N, C-alpha and C positions, 0 to 999 in steps of 0.2 A: 598436352592435358587438355580433359575437356571441363569447359568452367561451367557449362549448363547444366542447372540442378536436375532438368527433366530428364536430357537426359542420361547423367551419371545415376540416377535412379533409376531407369531404364534397363542401363547396363547390368545393374549388381541384380537386378531380376533375369534380365535375358539371361548371364551368363549360366547360372545354376540352371535356369529351367532350361534352356539349349544342354545342357551337358546331363541333365534327366533324362532329355528325351533321345540323347546321342543313345544314353544308356539302356534305356528301357527297347529303345529299336531295335539294340543289338541281341537283347534278352529275347526279343521278341523274335528274330530270325532266328535265336540257336533253338526256342521254341516251336517255330516252324520245320527248321529241318529237323528236327527229334519225331515230331512229329509227321510226318513226311517218310522218314526213314523204317519210321513204328508201322506205318503204312504199308510201306513195299516191301519190308520183311516179312509181315502174316503175308502176304501174296506168294512172294519166294519162297517161304516155307511148307507155304500149303501145295505149291510146284513141287517141290522138292520131296516132300510126303506121300506125293502120288507116283510120282517115280521111281522112289525108292518102294512101292511098294510092287513096280510090276518088273522087281528083279525074282527071277527064281532061275530051280536049276532044270534044265531036262539034259536025260542022257551023261550027267556029270560034268555039263558043261551051264557056267551062268549066264543067262540069258535076259534081253533086256527090250521091255515093248511098248513106246511112251508111246499114250493115246493121245488125243488131239486137244481133250479135254484137261491134260496138265499143264500146256502151255494157255491156251484158251483164258487163265485167269489173267492176263498181263495184255489182254486187247485192251488199247488206250485209242486215244484221238491225236495223240502228240508223235503217234509213229515209232515210240519206242523198241528197240528192239532184244529176242532171248537166247541167252546161249546157254549150252545146255551139255556135261558130260559125266557119262556114271566108267569107275576107275574100279577094279579090285585092288586085293593088297600088294598083287604084284609089279602096278603099273600098267598094266593092261588098261587102254579104254574101251570098255562094251557097246558103249552107243555114246553119239553126241558130237561136241568140237572140241578133240585134241588141245592140248594148252592151255586149257579154261581151268585157273585153280591150283595146280598140285594140292594132293592133301597135305596138311596142315598136323604135324604131329602135336600130339598132346595137349589137343585146343576140345573145348569145350564140345558139346553137341546139342544143338546145330550151333555154328559161327557163323555172323555176319562181318562182312569187313566190305571197305570202297577196293576195289582193283583198275585193272586198266586192260581190256579187248580185242584186239583188230583195231587198235590208236582209238577205241573207246573211252570214255569213263564207265564201269559199271558197279552197280550195286549186289553183293556174291552172298549165296547162303552156300555152306558146305554140311551136309547130312551125313552120317555111317549107320551102316546097317550091319547085323552080323548076321552071317548067312552060314548053315549049318547042314552039313553033308557027311555021311558017313562017321557019325564022333566029329568033325574032324569040325571049328571053323574060321570062318573067310569074312573079314571084315570088307564091305564094299560102301563104296563114297559118293554121293552124288552132289553136282556141283550147278549151280545153277546162278547165272548171272542176268541183269536186265540194263541197259542205258537208264539215263539219269533224266531224260527230256520230261516224263510225267512227274518224275520226283523233285526236279525244277520249279516245275510249273505250281504244282499243289503249294511249295516253298513261298510263293512269291505271293498266291493266293491268300496266304494264311496271315505271312508278317507285312507286307503293304498297306492292306486297312489298317494295320494297326500302330504304322507306322501314320499314317495319313491321319488318322483320328488324332495324335499326339500333337505332331506338327500343328494344326490345327487348333487344337488346345492352347499349343505354344503364343498363336497369332493373337488371339482371340482376348488372352492375358495380357500380353501388349498391348492390345486395342484398348483396354479397357483399362492399364493402369495409368494408360494415355492423356484418355478421357477421367481419370479418377485427378490425376496430377493436374491438370489444366482447372477443375473445377476446384481442388482442395488451395491450389495456389491463387487462384481470385482474390482472398482476404488479404492475403501478404501484397498481394500486385496492390490495391489497395490504400495499404498501409504506405508503399513504395511513390504511390502517386500524390499522398496527400504531403507529405515529408517534400516531396519534389517540389510542389507545386504551393508549399506556403511562402509569405511574405519574411523577408530574413528577419525581423524583429518579431516575428508572431511566435514566443517561446510558451505554448499552453502544449499541457503535453500531450501526444499523440492517444487516438483510442483505439484500443483493441478489437470493440466490436464481435465480432463472430469469428475472430483466429483461432484457429485453433489451439489446444492447451499447449503443444510443444512450441507452435514458435514465439506465444504468450513473451517467453524470456529476451525474445531479442526486441517485442515494444516495449519490455521493461527496462532494457538498458538504456536503448535510445531515450525513454522518459529521465533514466537519472542523468545523463547526459543532459538534457535539456536542464533539467532543472540544475545542475553543477553551473552551462553557460549562463542561466535565469540569475543564480547567486551570483554569478562573475561578475554579470550586467550592471545588475542590482548594487555592487559595491562599488563599483565603476562610475558607475553612475551618483553616486555617494559622493566617493572622492572628487569629482568634480565640481559638486556642488559644495563640500565643505573647502575644497582649497578657492574657489570664485569667494566664497564668504569671507575666507582668512586673510585673503591678498589684495581684498579690497581695501580694509580699512588701515595696514600699511602704504598701500599707496595714495590712497586719497590722504594723506597724512604727510608724505612726501609730496604730494602735488602742492598742498599749501603752504608747507616751508619752502620749496623751490621758487613760489611765485610771492611770496610775502621776503623774500632776499635781492628778488629783483628791484625790489623796491626798498630795501637799503641803502644808506651813504657812510653809515657808521661803518669802520672793520671791524670793530671789535664786537657789535653785535651780527654783523655779517658772517667772522669765523664762528659766534654760539650757532647760527641757526645751521649754518655749515655742518659744521659738527653735529648738531641734531638729525642734520638728515643722512650724515655717515650712520649713524645710532640706526633709523630706520631704515636702511639700505638692509644694513649687517642683520637687524632683524625680521628681512622677509627673507633676506635669504637662509638665515637659520631656519628658517617658517620651510620657505620650499624646499631643502633639504631633508627636512624632518618630511615632509608629505612626499615626498619619491622616495624615502625609506620605508616609510608603511606601505606606500604602493606593493614596493619589494616585496615585505612579509606577507602581504596580502596575498600573492600571487604565487607564493612559496607555499603557502598553507592550502589554498584553492585547490594547486597544482597535485600535489599526492604527500599529503602530510608525514613526517616523518619516513621520508624515502630523500633518496639523491642525496644525502648529506655528508660531505667529506668529515676527516679525525681532524680534530683542534686540541693542543695541548691549552687547560684553564689556565694555569700559571702563569706563562711567561706574555697569556694575553691579558688575562688582570693585569701584573707590571708595566706592560708598554699603556697602559690606559691610565693606569695611576700616575704615570711620568707626564704625560701629556696635560693631568689636569690637576697637577699638583700646583702650576703658578696659580689657575683661578683658587683653588685653598689658603694658598699662601697670601692674596690679596684682604680675601674675609678674615686671614687669622683662624683658620678650622686645622685641628690637629688631624690631620688625612693619615691615617695607617690601615697596614692588609696584617691580616692571622691567617698563614699559605703555610703548607708542607712543602717540604726541600724537593722531594722528588715530581714526577709529571701525573697529570688526572688529565687523561685524554677524554672528549666526550664527543658524540658526533653529533656535529654542526656545524656546519661550515664557519668560515674565519670571518667573514664579515658580520656576519650575523652574531657571532660570539660576542664581538668588539663591539656593535650596538647594543646589544645587551646591558655589558659593562658600565660603556658610557653613560648612558641614559640613565641608568641608577645610580650611579656615582655621580652626574653630573647634578642629576633632582636633589640628591643630599646634600650635595653642599651651596646649590642654589638656596634649597630651602631653610638651611640651618642659620640659625644665628651667628653674626661675628663672634671669634672666640671658641664658636661651639667643636664638635668632632662630630668626625664619620670613621666610620673602617669598617673596610669591606675582610671578611672572613670566607675560605676555602676549605672545603673537607671532601673526602671521598669516603662513601657507606656503600654498604652493598648493593650494587649495581648501580648507583647512581653518585653524582656529584650536586653538593651543595654549593650555592654562591648568595650569600648573605650578606647585604650591606645596611648599616644601622647609622643614624645618627640620634644626635639628642636634643632636633629642634620643637620645635612646637607640637610635630605631629598631624595625623589626620582624627577629628570627631567619627566617632564610630558609627553614624549618622551618613556622613558624608562616602566611607568606604563605598561600597557597591557600585559610587559611579569614578570611581580613581583611575578605571582603566579602558570609561569613554573618554573617543576622542575630544581636544578639544577642553576637557574637564579640566577646571585649575581652582584647589583650595589654596590660593595666596594672596598674600598681601595685594593694594591695587600697586605698588609701588613694582613689584619684583615679576622681571620680565622670564614670559615661558611660553610656551603656545599650545600647551595641552596636549600636547601629541608623543609625549617620552613613553610613559607607562604604554599607551595605546599600542605603541609601536615593539614595548616588550612581552608584551603578552601576545601579539600575534606572532612574534619570531619563538617564542616559548612553545606556543600550543604548535609552531608548525616543526618542530623539532621534538616531539613528543614529551614536553617537557609541564613541569607547573611552577603558578605561583603563587606564593600567599603574603598575608601582611600578619605581621606581630610589633607588641610596642616597641621602643628603641632600648638606647644604652640608659641604663637604670633606671628603666620603666619610663621613660620619656623618649619623644619624639618617636622614629618607625623606623620595625626593619622590615624590608623586602628580599621573602630569598626565595631564589630560586632553583629546579631542582632539574638536572639533566639525565640523561641516561648515559653512562659510561659507554665507549667502547670497546668492542671483546676483543 
């Protein structure tokens, strides 16, 4: 397979032009043959008519006197041979070479055809003439043939220059094509050199410059890729900065607790400090897990939103999450319930992503609902979509704070309430990646909050 664009374009040009040259050359050759035959046929006809005019009656017999002028028409520098004969209607040869083209019955008058005589190819004319004597008509046939040396020389004289001109035109077109491609591909090569010589951290768009219009989409696609890569790098930088900022605080607290523990001699206080350190460690572990989950969700969203997802049944996923979180709800004496249909509701989202959405929504509702409150999970299937609603009767979110609830590390909570502020940010990233939507509404009885996630149903 040819991988060079220049060579492939040349091939696309060369093949049809070469075919055209061959066809045109063959057509020129046929025209040259026709022209040479016509020239030779005129000379043959003139000679045959002169010979036919020399046939006459003498004493009741047909006699032929062939003058030198009849054959002088064929004088040529190519050494062609001329043969002729005159035959009456009884087949008797009146003059010339016997065996040269017997009379052709029913043919046109005159008739031209190729033949061979004495081992030589010849061009032949037969011309018939009626001779009347005592009221009777006798047909006399004059046959004249000439070899083809002059004919072939004329064919070459006519066809070779035409073929040479067409071949020269083909070569000129190829040369111009090579030069044109070399000139027109220079902007593309400059783009290649610019991209190849870039610093790995240089994510500025590539300049199209004087690139032809047909090649500009290539640069546009490269710039789109650079833009996506730039966004991904910015997200990673922001993620690393946020992670470092959020992990620094629990690590500092844990360090202080451990240093304080080394100075204690009272076992009861030591156990209290160790318990606090375990809580700090668990909080940091939860934070790291959520940061990793957020990073995975962003990676899915950045790679191909809405594509590459498996199909998951929503009802079993909700049931499994509620079974895991029922202990947390019981500790706060929260009425955790669900309103779901009995059948399957299959949505186009990966199972781990769906479980992460449900877990974060339900966990947030339980954490921020006062003791003795109520949290209800509702699942419905509508036209082409499934809705997952998590409602509570807690203190809710003020209207001015609602635009910020999906921001990273934003927490609308009391100082004593634990949380990382990443739950809803993770939910939003996953829902967007699955081509879904998420919205806020008042909670149970007009109190608290309802978070509703809409996901596309699997076909």
